[in-house]
C-alpha positions as CSV (number, residue, x, y, z in Angstrom):
1,P,-31.9,-16.9,-47.6
2,G,-32.1,-13.1,-47.7
3,G,-29.7,-12.1,-50.4
4,G,-28.5,-15.6,-51.2
5,G,-25.5,-17.8,-50.7
6,G,-25.7,-18.5,-46.9
7,D,-26.7,-21.6,-45.1
8,A,-29.7,-20.5,-43.1
9,G,-29.4,-23.6,-40.8
10,G,-27.3,-21.7,-38.3
11,I,-29.4,-18.5,-38.3
12,E,-31.7,-17.9,-35.4
13,R,-32.4,-14.2,-35.8
14,N,-33.3,-11.9,-38.7
15,A,-33.3,-14.7,-41.4
16,G,-34.0,-13.1,-44.7
17,G,-34.5,-9.7,-43.0
18,S,-37.5,-10.9,-41.1
19,E,-37.0,-8.7,-38.0
20,E,-35.3,-5.7,-39.6
21,A,-35.2,-5.4,-43.4
22,H,-32.0,-5.8,-45.4
23,S,-30.9,-3.2,-48.0
24,G,-31.5,-3.5,-51.7
25,D,-27.9,-4.7,-52.1
26,P,-27.2,-6.7,-49.0
27,E,-23.7,-7.7,-47.7
28,L,-24.8,-10.3,-45.3
29,W,-22.9,-11.5,-42.3
30,N,-23.6,-14.2,-39.7
31,I,-22.8,-12.7,-36.4
32,G,-23.8,-14.7,-33.3
33,R,-26.3,-16.7,-35.4
34,T,-28.0,-13.5,-36.5
35,E,-28.2,-12.4,-40.2
36,M,-26.9,-8.9,-40.4
37,D,-26.7,-6.7,-43.5
38,L,-23.7,-4.4,-43.5
39,N,-25.5,-2.0,-45.9
40,A,-28.8,-1.8,-44.2
41,K,-30.2,1.2,-42.3
42,Y,-31.2,-0.3,-38.9
43,K,-33.1,1.5,-36.1
44,V,-30.6,3.2,-33.7
45,G,-30.3,1.4,-30.4
46,K,-31.8,-1.9,-31.6
47,Q,-29.9,-5.2,-31.8
48,M,-29.3,-5.1,-35.5
49,W,-27.9,-1.6,-35.3
50,Y,-25.6,-2.7,-32.5
51,L,-24.2,-5.7,-34.4
52,Q,-23.7,-3.6,-37.5
53,S,-22.0,-0.8,-35.6
54,R,-19.6,-3.3,-34.0
55,A,-18.8,-4.7,-37.5
56,K,-18.2,-1.2,-39.0
57,D,-16.0,-0.3,-36.0
58,A,-13.9,-3.5,-36.7
59,I,-13.6,-2.6,-40.3
60,R,-12.6,1.0,-39.5
61,D,-10.0,-0.2,-37.0
62,S,-8.6,-2.9,-39.4
63,K,-9.8,-5.7,-37.0
64,P,-11.7,-8.8,-37.9
65,I,-15.5,-8.8,-37.9
66,A,-16.7,-11.2,-35.2
67,G,-18.7,-13.4,-37.5
68,S,-18.6,-14.9,-41.0
69,P,-19.6,-13.8,-44.5
70,F,-23.1,-15.1,-45.3
71,N,-23.6,-14.3,-49.0
72,Q,-21.4,-13.8,-52.1
73,K,-21.2,-10.1,-51.7
74,A,-19.8,-10.4,-48.2
75,K,-17.3,-13.1,-49.4
76,D,-16.2,-10.9,-52.3
77,A,-15.6,-7.9,-50.0
78,N,-12.6,-9.8,-48.6
79,R,-13.0,-8.4,-45.1
80,L,-11.1,-9.7,-42.1
81,F,-13.3,-11.9,-40.0
82,A,-13.1,-14.3,-37.1
83,E,-15.8,-17.0,-36.8
84,D,-17.2,-18.1,-33.5
85,D,-17.1,-21.8,-32.9
């Protein structure tokens, strides 16, 4: 799935960058069952941009990202995260 390493079974939106494209070097996160690339350039005001903005705000504020790492690049980043159950 879009950048490798994730279990696409739980993804409902943007799997493999199907709605809004991932970057060439994606750091993929599963946020609310949506595949989001922290490195992508998303359209301002759209859902993917909003999810990405919230994740970047969390990183900036040293808070956990509300989701889970979806590929090896995201895991290797060692960012704080809090998975939804």
